[in-house]
Each structure stands twice: as structure tokens, then as C-alpha cells.
All heavy atoms as TSV, in Angstrom:
chain	resi	resn	atom	element	x	y	z
A	1	MET	N	N	0.825	-1.183	0.000
A	1	MET	CA	C	0.000	0.000	0.000
A	1	MET	C	C	0.875	1.256	0.000
A	1	MET	O	O	0.529	2.237	-0.648
A	1	MET	CB	C	-0.912	-0.011	1.230
A	1	MET	CG	C	-1.926	1.083	1.203
A	1	MET	SD	S	-3.140	1.017	2.519
A	1	MET	CE	C	-3.993	-0.477	2.175
A	2	ILE	N	N	1.989	1.173	0.691
A	2	ILE	CA	C	2.898	2.321	0.720
A	2	ILE	C	C	3.491	2.556	-0.671
A	2	ILE	O	O	3.558	3.700	-1.136
A	2	ILE	CB	C	4.000	2.101	1.769
A	2	ILE	CG1	C	3.398	2.043	3.159
A	2	ILE	CG2	C	5.043	3.206	1.699
A	2	ILE	CD1	C	4.369	1.630	4.237
A	3	ILE	N	N	3.885	1.478	-1.322
A	3	ILE	CA	C	4.487	1.605	-2.662
A	3	ILE	C	C	3.466	2.155	-3.651
A	3	ILE	O	O	3.786	3.034	-4.457
A	3	ILE	CB	C	5.041	0.245	-3.125
A	3	ILE	CG1	C	6.195	-0.174	-2.211
A	3	ILE	CG2	C	5.495	0.305	-4.562
A	3	ILE	CD1	C	6.684	-1.577	-2.436
A	4	LEU	N	N	2.238	1.668	-3.595
A	4	LEU	CA	C	1.185	2.185	-4.476
A	4	LEU	C	C	0.939	3.669	-4.221
A	4	LEU	O	O	0.773	4.453	-5.162
A	4	LEU	CB	C	-0.113	1.399	-4.279
A	4	LEU	CG	C	-1.310	1.858	-5.104
A	4	LEU	CD1	C	-1.017	1.700	-6.592
A	4	LEU	CD2	C	-2.542	1.094	-4.707
A	5	GLY	N	N	0.944	4.062	-2.962
A	5	GLY	CA	C	0.762	5.468	-2.621
A	5	GLY	C	C	1.877	6.342	-3.172
A	5	GLY	O	O	1.633	7.424	-3.702
A	6	VAL	N	N	3.122	5.857	-3.078
A	6	VAL	CA	C	4.252	6.621	-3.610
A	6	VAL	C	C	4.165	6.726	-5.125
A	6	VAL	O	O	4.419	7.793	-5.702
A	6	VAL	CB	C	5.589	5.974	-3.175
A	6	VAL	CG1	C	6.765	6.603	-3.894
A	6	VAL	CG2	C	5.768	6.097	-1.676
A	7	ILE	N	N	3.764	5.653	-5.793
A	7	ILE	CA	C	3.606	5.680	-7.253
A	7	ILE	C	C	2.546	6.703	-7.651
A	7	ILE	O	O	2.737	7.491	-8.577
A	7	ILE	CB	C	3.256	4.272	-7.790
A	7	ILE	CG1	C	4.469	3.355	-7.652
A	7	ILE	CG2	C	2.796	4.338	-9.246
A	7	ILE	CD1	C	4.163	1.901	-7.930
A	8	LEU	N	N	1.416	6.707	-6.939
A	8	LEU	CA	C	0.366	7.673	-7.239
A	8	LEU	C	C	0.821	9.104	-6.956
A	8	LEU	O	O	0.458	10.027	-7.692
A	8	LEU	CB	C	-0.893	7.360	-6.446
A	8	LEU	CG	C	-1.681	6.137	-6.909
A	8	LEU	CD1	C	-2.851	5.891	-5.976
A	8	LEU	CD2	C	-2.148	6.298	-8.332
A	9	LEU	N	N	1.621	9.290	-5.901
A	9	LEU	CA	C	2.164	10.622	-5.621
A	9	LEU	C	C	3.029	11.112	-6.767
A	9	LEU	O	O	2.912	12.258	-7.204
A	9	LEU	CB	C	2.996	10.594	-4.331
A	9	LEU	CG	C	2.242	10.623	-3.021
A	9	LEU	CD1	C	3.199	10.392	-1.866
A	9	LEU	CD2	C	1.512	11.919	-2.852
A	10	VAL	N	N	3.886	10.239	-7.271
A	10	VAL	CA	C	4.781	10.633	-8.364
A	10	VAL	C	C	3.992	10.922	-9.634
A	10	VAL	O	O	4.220	11.936	-10.300
A	10	VAL	CB	C	5.842	9.538	-8.607
A	10	VAL	CG1	C	6.633	9.814	-9.863
A	10	VAL	CG2	C	6.771	9.433	-7.414
A	11	ILE	N	N	3.040	10.054	-9.969
A	11	ILE	CA	C	2.235	10.264	-11.169
A	11	ILE	C	C	1.424	11.555	-11.043
A	11	ILE	O	O	1.330	12.341	-11.988
A	11	ILE	CB	C	1.303	9.059	-11.429
A	11	ILE	CG1	C	2.126	7.838	-11.816
A	11	ILE	CG2	C	0.290	9.380	-12.514
A	11	ILE	CD1	C	1.322	6.560	-11.913
A	12	GLY	N	N	0.843	11.783	-9.871
A	12	GLY	CA	C	0.072	12.999	-9.660
A	12	GLY	C	C	0.925	14.250	-9.747
A	12	GLY	O	O	0.504	15.277	-10.273
A	13	LEU	N	N	2.151	14.167	-9.254
A	13	LEU	CA	C	3.049	15.310	-9.321
A	13	LEU	C	C	3.487	15.594	-10.748
A	13	LEU	O	O	3.447	16.737	-11.201
A	13	LEU	CB	C	4.275	15.052	-8.442
A	13	LEU	CG	C	5.314	16.166	-8.383
A	13	LEU	CD1	C	4.721	17.387	-7.714
A	13	LEU	CD2	C	6.546	15.686	-7.631
A	14	VAL	N	N	3.865	14.560	-11.481
A	14	VAL	CA	C	4.348	14.727	-12.856
A	14	VAL	C	C	3.219	15.170	-13.781
A	14	VAL	O	O	3.394	16.073	-14.601
A	14	VAL	CB	C	4.993	13.414	-13.363
A	14	VAL	CG1	C	5.294	13.491	-14.840
A	14	VAL	CG2	C	6.256	13.114	-12.572
A	15	ALA	N	N	2.046	14.531	-13.641
A	15	ALA	CA	C	0.933	14.836	-14.537
A	15	ALA	C	C	0.134	16.056	-14.088
A	15	ALA	O	O	-0.675	16.565	-14.858
A	15	ALA	CB	C	0.003	13.624	-14.635
A	16	GLY	N	N	0.334	16.496	-12.875
A	16	GLY	CA	C	-0.408	17.648	-12.381
A	16	GLY	C	C	-1.850	17.333	-12.027
A	16	GLY	O	O	-2.709	18.197	-12.063
A	17	ILE	N	N	-2.118	16.086	-11.660
A	17	ILE	CA	C	-3.475	15.660	-11.307
A	17	ILE	C	C	-3.571	15.612	-9.785
A	17	ILE	O	O	-2.977	14.743	-9.145
A	17	ILE	CB	C	-3.797	14.283	-11.925
A	17	ILE	CG1	C	-3.624	14.334	-13.433
A	17	ILE	CG2	C	-5.209	13.856	-11.551
A	17	ILE	CD1	C	-3.744	12.981	-14.108
A	18	SER	N	N	-4.304	16.535	-9.233
A	18	SER	CA	C	-4.327	16.677	-7.775
A	18	SER	C	C	-5.043	15.528	-7.069
A	18	SER	O	O	-4.713	15.217	-5.921
A	18	SER	CB	C	-4.969	18.002	-7.389
A	18	SER	OG	O	-6.305	18.050	-7.819
A	19	ILE	N	N	-6.021	14.892	-7.713
A	19	ILE	CA	C	-6.732	13.792	-7.057
A	19	ILE	C	C	-5.800	12.606	-6.836
A	19	ILE	O	O	-5.891	11.927	-5.809
A	19	ILE	CB	C	-8.008	13.392	-7.840
A	19	ILE	CG1	C	-8.863	12.436	-7.025
A	19	ILE	CG2	C	-7.666	12.769	-9.171
A	19	ILE	CD1	C	-9.542	13.074	-5.851
A	20	LEU	N	N	-4.880	12.348	-7.766
A	20	LEU	CA	C	-3.906	11.275	-7.567
A	20	LEU	C	C	-2.961	11.609	-6.424
A	20	LEU	O	O	-2.556	10.734	-5.658
A	20	LEU	CB	C	-3.106	11.019	-8.845
A	20	LEU	CG	C	-3.865	10.387	-9.999
A	20	LEU	CD1	C	-2.937	10.194	-11.189
A	20	LEU	CD2	C	-4.485	9.076	-9.596
A	21	TRP	N	N	-2.598	12.873	-6.321
A	21	TRP	CA	C	-1.730	13.329	-5.230
A	21	TRP	C	C	-2.424	13.091	-3.883
A	21	TRP	O	O	-1.821	12.556	-2.951
A	21	TRP	CB	C	-1.417	14.807	-5.442
A	21	TRP	CG	C	-0.544	15.414	-4.403
A	21	TRP	CD1	C	-0.954	16.206	-3.384
A	21	TRP	CD2	C	0.873	15.290	-4.281
A	21	TRP	NE1	N	0.129	16.591	-2.638
A	21	TRP	CE2	C	1.260	16.037	-3.162
A	21	TRP	CE3	C	1.844	14.628	-5.015
A	21	TRP	CZ2	C	2.584	16.132	-2.765
A	21	TRP	CZ3	C	3.158	14.730	-4.607
A	21	TRP	CH2	C	3.513	15.467	-3.506
A	22	THR	N	N	-3.701	13.427	-3.793
A	22	THR	CA	C	-4.459	13.254	-2.556
A	22	THR	C	C	-4.621	11.784	-2.202
A	22	THR	O	O	-4.411	11.390	-1.048
A	22	THR	CB	C	-5.844	13.906	-2.692
A	22	THR	OG1	O	-5.674	15.272	-3.067
A	22	THR	CG2	C	-6.628	13.817	-1.405
A	23	ILE	N	N	-4.975	10.958	-3.167
A	23	ILE	CA	C	-5.130	9.524	-2.927
A	23	ILE	C	C	-3.795	8.908	-2.520
A	23	ILE	O	O	-3.735	8.055	-1.638
A	23	ILE	CB	C	-5.715	8.825	-4.180
A	23	ILE	CG1	C	-7.146	9.290	-4.409
A	23	ILE	CG2	C	-5.668	7.313	-4.028
A	23	ILE	CD1	C	-7.733	8.833	-5.727
A	24	GLY	N	N	-2.717	9.355	-3.140
A	24	GLY	CA	C	-1.390	8.856	-2.794
A	24	GLY	C	C	-1.019	9.165	-1.362
A	24	GLY	O	O	-0.494	8.311	-0.648
A	25	ILE	N	N	-1.299	10.378	-0.908
A	25	ILE	CA	C	-1.005	10.756	0.476
A	25	ILE	C	C	-1.809	9.898	1.450
A	25	ILE	O	O	-1.283	9.416	2.456
A	25	ILE	CB	C	-1.293	12.254	0.702
A	25	ILE	CG1	C	-0.269	13.096	-0.048
A	25	ILE	CG2	C	-1.285	12.596	2.184
A	25	ILE	CD1	C	-0.565	14.579	-0.041
A	26	VAL	N	N	-3.079	9.679	1.140
A	26	VAL	CA	C	-3.932	8.868	2.008
A	26	VAL	C	C	-3.420	7.430	2.071
A	26	VAL	O	O	-3.335	6.839	3.156
A	26	VAL	CB	C	-5.401	8.922	1.518
A	26	VAL	CG1	C	-6.252	7.897	2.238
A	26	VAL	CG2	C	-5.960	10.312	1.685
A	27	LEU	N	N	-3.055	6.848	0.929
A	27	LEU	CA	C	-2.566	5.472	0.914
A	27	LEU	C	C	-1.248	5.326	1.665
A	27	LEU	O	O	-1.040	4.349	2.383
A	27	LEU	CB	C	-2.406	4.981	-0.525
A	27	LEU	CG	C	-3.698	4.663	-1.262
A	27	LEU	CD1	C	-3.397	4.213	-2.688
A	27	LEU	CD2	C	-4.490	3.605	-0.538
A	28	VAL	N	N	-0.360	6.290	1.511
A	28	VAL	CA	C	0.915	6.234	2.233
A	28	VAL	C	C	0.655	6.319	3.739
A	28	VAL	O	O	1.239	5.561	4.518
A	28	VAL	CB	C	1.864	7.356	1.768
A	28	VAL	CG1	C	3.037	7.498	2.704
A	28	VAL	CG2	C	2.349	7.080	0.354
A	29	ALA	N	N	-0.227	7.207	4.152
A	29	ALA	CA	C	-0.523	7.361	5.578
A	29	ALA	C	C	-1.132	6.083	6.158
A	29	ALA	O	O	-0.723	5.617	7.228
A	29	ALA	CB	C	-1.461	8.542	5.794
A	30	ILE	N	N	-2.090	5.501	5.456
A	30	ILE	CA	C	-2.715	4.266	5.936
A	30	ILE	C	C	-1.706	3.128	5.962
A	30	ILE	O	O	-1.664	2.332	6.899
A	30	ILE	CB	C	-3.938	3.907	5.063
A	30	ILE	CG1	C	-5.051	4.926	5.291
A	30	ILE	CG2	C	-4.447	2.504	5.373
A	30	ILE	CD1	C	-6.213	4.783	4.338
A	31	GLY	N	N	-0.877	3.048	4.936
A	31	GLY	CA	C	0.147	2.007	4.889
A	31	GLY	C	C	1.132	2.108	6.035
A	31	GLY	O	O	1.513	1.097	6.629
A	32	ILE	N	N	1.538	3.325	6.371
A	32	ILE	CA	C	2.469	3.506	7.489
A	32	ILE	C	C	1.811	3.130	8.812
A	32	ILE	O	O	2.434	2.480	9.660
A	32	ILE	CB	C	2.999	4.951	7.512
A	32	ILE	CG1	C	3.946	5.165	6.324
A	32	ILE	CG2	C	3.709	5.262	8.822
A	32	ILE	CD1	C	4.394	6.584	6.131
A	33	VAL	N	N	0.546	3.485	8.992
A	33	VAL	CA	C	-0.170	3.115	10.219
A	33	VAL	C	C	-0.266	1.594	10.334
A	33	VAL	O	O	0.000	1.023	11.401
A	33	VAL	CB	C	-1.572	3.768	10.253
A	33	VAL	CG1	C	-2.426	3.171	11.359
A	33	VAL	CG2	C	-1.447	5.262	10.418
A	34	PHE	N	N	-0.636	0.906	9.257
A	34	PHE	CA	C	-0.723	-0.559	9.290
A	34	PHE	C	C	0.637	-1.184	9.554
A	34	PHE	O	O	0.747	-2.178	10.268
A	34	PHE	CB	C	-1.292	-1.091	7.977
A	34	PHE	CG	C	-2.771	-0.923	7.833
A	34	PHE	CD1	C	-3.369	-1.089	6.601
A	34	PHE	CD2	C	-3.579	-0.601	8.902
A	34	PHE	CE1	C	-4.740	-0.946	6.436
A	34	PHE	CE2	C	-4.942	-0.444	8.761
A	34	PHE	CZ	C	-5.524	-0.620	7.520
A	35	TRP	N	N	1.679	-0.621	8.966
A	35	TRP	CA	C	3.028	-1.141	9.151
A	35	TRP	C	C	3.459	-1.023	10.616
A	35	TRP	O	O	3.992	-1.966	11.193
A	35	TRP	CB	C	3.981	-0.391	8.224
A	35	TRP	CG	C	5.404	-0.817	8.300
A	35	TRP	CD1	C	5.877	-2.091	8.451
A	35	TRP	CD2	C	6.547	0.018	8.213
A	35	TRP	NE1	N	7.237	-2.086	8.460
A	35	TRP	CE2	C	7.675	-0.795	8.318
A	35	TRP	CE3	C	6.703	1.390	8.051
A	35	TRP	CZ2	C	8.956	-0.274	8.262
A	35	TRP	CZ3	C	7.988	1.890	7.988
A	35	TRP	CH2	C	9.097	1.064	8.096
A	36	VAL	N	N	3.197	0.128	11.211
A	36	VAL	CA	C	3.559	0.333	12.612
A	36	VAL	C	C	2.752	-0.594	13.518
A	36	VAL	O	O	3.300	-1.210	14.443
A	36	VAL	CB	C	3.359	1.814	13.017
A	36	VAL	CG1	C	3.469	2.000	14.516
A	36	VAL	CG2	C	4.362	2.689	12.295
A	37	LEU	N	N	1.462	-0.723	13.263
A	37	LEU	CA	C	0.641	-1.626	14.070
A	37	LEU	C	C	1.127	-3.069	13.960
A	37	LEU	O	O	1.182	-3.786	14.951
A	37	LEU	CB	C	-0.827	-1.535	13.645
A	37	LEU	CG	C	-1.580	-0.292	14.085
A	37	LEU	CD1	C	-2.986	-0.291	13.487
A	37	LEU	CD2	C	-1.648	-0.193	15.588
A	38	GLY	N	N	1.470	-3.492	12.762
A	38	GLY	CA	C	1.990	-4.843	12.586
A	38	GLY	C	C	3.343	-5.037	13.241
A	38	GLY	O	O	3.648	-6.107	13.778
A	39	ALA	N	N	4.170	-3.997	13.231
A	39	ALA	CA	C	5.507	-4.095	13.804
A	39	ALA	C	C	5.467	-4.190	15.327
A	39	ALA	O	O	6.341	-4.817	15.925
A	39	ALA	CB	C	6.341	-2.892	13.377
A	40	VAL	N	N	4.470	-3.588	15.958
A	40	VAL	CA	C	4.398	-3.645	17.416
A	40	VAL	C	C	3.616	-4.856	17.919
A	40	VAL	O	O	3.475	-5.039	19.119
A	40	VAL	CB	C	3.814	-2.343	18.016
A	40	VAL	CG1	C	4.697	-1.169	17.737
A	40	VAL	CG2	C	2.408	-2.107	17.569
A	41	GLY	N	N	3.119	-5.673	17.022
A	41	GLY	CA	C	2.497	-6.929	17.417
A	41	GLY	C	C	0.988	-6.960	17.369
A	41	GLY	O	O	0.388	-7.977	17.688
A	42	HIS	N	N	0.335	-5.874	16.988
A	42	HIS	CA	C	-1.121	-5.886	16.887
A	42	HIS	C	C	-1.534	-6.568	15.587
A	42	HIS	O	O	-0.890	-6.410	14.562
A	42	HIS	CB	C	-1.684	-4.462	16.892
A	42	HIS	CG	C	-1.505	-3.765	18.199
A	42	HIS	ND1	N	-2.329	-3.981	19.263
A	42	HIS	CD2	C	-0.588	-2.859	18.601
A	42	HIS	CE1	C	-1.928	-3.242	20.270
A	42	HIS	NE2	N	-0.859	-2.546	19.895
A	43	ALA	N	N	-2.609	-7.331	15.644
A	43	ALA	CA	C	-3.129	-7.965	14.445
A	43	ALA	C	C	-3.773	-6.909	13.549
A	43	ALA	O	O	-4.530	-6.064	14.013
A	43	ALA	CB	C	-4.158	-9.030	14.806
A	44	VAL	N	N	-3.444	-6.936	12.258
A	44	VAL	CA	C	-3.992	-5.986	11.300
A	44	VAL	C	C	-4.761	-6.774	10.254
A	44	VAL	O	O	-4.182	-7.577	9.534
A	44	VAL	CB	C	-2.873	-5.160	10.625
A	44	VAL	CG1	C	-3.464	-4.235	9.575
A	44	VAL	CG2	C	-2.092	-4.380	11.654
A	45	GLY	N	N	-6.060	-6.573	10.184
A	45	GLY	CA	C	-6.872	-7.278	9.201
A	45	GLY	C	C	-6.880	-8.780	9.406
A	45	GLY	O	O	-6.959	-9.548	8.458
A	46	GLY	N	N	-6.785	-9.219	10.652
A	46	GLY	CA	C	-6.796	-10.648	10.943
A	46	GLY	C	C	-5.445	-11.328	10.776
A	46	GLY	O	O	-5.322	-12.526	10.958
A	47	ARG	N	N	-4.410	-10.561	10.427
A	47	ARG	CA	C	-3.071	-11.130	10.252
A	47	ARG	C	C	-2.162	-10.616	11.345
A	47	ARG	O	O	-2.255	-9.473	11.761
A	47	ARG	CB	C	-2.498	-10.752	8.895
A	47	ARG	CG	C	-3.282	-11.334	7.761
A	47	ARG	CD	C	-2.676	-10.885	6.454
A	47	ARG	NE	N	-3.413	-11.503	5.377
A	47	ARG	CZ	C	-2.838	-12.104	4.364
A	47	ARG	NH1	N	-1.544	-12.150	4.290
A	47	ARG	NH2	N	-3.569	-12.645	3.433
A	48	ARG	N	N	-1.273	-11.462	11.777
A	48	ARG	CA	C	-0.351	-11.064	12.836
A	48	ARG	C	C	0.683	-10.064	12.340
A	48	ARG	O	O	1.118	-9.191	13.052
A	48	ARG	CB	C	0.354	-12.315	13.376
A	48	ARG	CG	C	1.042	-12.081	14.663
A	48	ARG	CD	C	0.014	-11.929	15.782
A	48	ARG	NE	N	0.700	-11.755	17.030
A	48	ARG	CZ	C	0.266	-10.998	18.005
A	48	ARG	NH1	N	-0.858	-10.362	17.882
A	48	ARG	NH2	N	0.934	-10.869	19.108
A	49	HIS	N	N	1.090	-10.195	11.057
A	49	HIS	CA	C	2.060	-9.287	10.434
A	49	HIS	C	C	1.433	-8.672	9.207
A	49	HIS	O	O	0.774	-9.351	8.450
A	49	HIS	CB	C	3.351	-10.019	10.044
A	49	HIS	CG	C	4.033	-10.648	11.197
A	49	HIS	ND1	N	4.746	-9.924	12.117
A	49	HIS	CD2	C	4.098	-11.937	11.609
A	49	HIS	CE1	C	5.233	-10.734	13.033
A	49	HIS	NE2	N	4.852	-11.958	12.756
A	50	TYR	N	N	1.697	-7.394	8.998
A	50	TYR	CA	C	1.093	-6.701	7.852
A	50	TYR	C	C	1.771	-7.069	6.544
A	50	TYR	O	O	1.152	-7.161	5.520
A	50	TYR	CB	C	1.140	-5.187	8.076
A	50	TYR	CG	C	0.659	-4.403	6.879
A	50	TYR	CD1	C	-0.659	-4.498	6.484
A	50	TYR	CD2	C	1.514	-3.604	6.149
A	50	TYR	CE1	C	-1.115	-3.799	5.384
A	50	TYR	CE2	C	1.066	-2.909	5.066
A	50	TYR	CZ	C	-0.241	-2.997	4.684
A	50	TYR	OH	O	-0.665	-2.320	3.601
A	51	TRP	N	N	3.078	-7.271	6.563
A	51	TRP	CA	C	3.786	-7.549	5.329
A	51	TRP	C	C	3.589	-8.954	4.975
A	51	TRP	O	O	3.948	-9.877	4.718
A	51	TRP	CB	C	5.257	-7.152	5.458
A	51	TRP	CG	C	5.974	-7.869	6.520
A	51	TRP	CD1	C	6.679	-9.029	6.407
A	51	TRP	CD2	C	6.056	-7.521	7.896
A	51	TRP	NE1	N	7.191	-9.431	7.590
A	51	TRP	CE2	C	6.820	-8.508	8.530
A	51	TRP	CE3	C	5.557	-6.502	8.669
A	51	TRP	CZ2	C	7.095	-8.487	9.880
A	51	TRP	CZ3	C	5.850	-6.485	9.997
A	51	TRP	CH2	C	6.605	-7.458	10.589
């Protein structure tokens, strides 16, 4: 999810499409939250590890 968010950020920046930029920021933020939750041992989406 983090990688997809970064790809959308880059595409949105290069193409000048603000909706892709916004979606990219949201995906990166959610991905980082899931990653941190998985790293500290909380189950994310029924899985013990997010990755």
C-alpha cells in the first residue's frame, strides 16, 4: 500500500493531477499506520504481520 501510494504521488506530481496526489497521500498514511501496528504486534486485518 505504501508503494502504491508513492507511485500515485509521483504520477500525480508529474501529470499535475491533484486527485492522484491526494489519494497517494492517504494510501501512504494508511500504509504507514498498518506497518507500525503490525511491527508492534497488533493484528492488522486478521493477520499477525502486515507484510
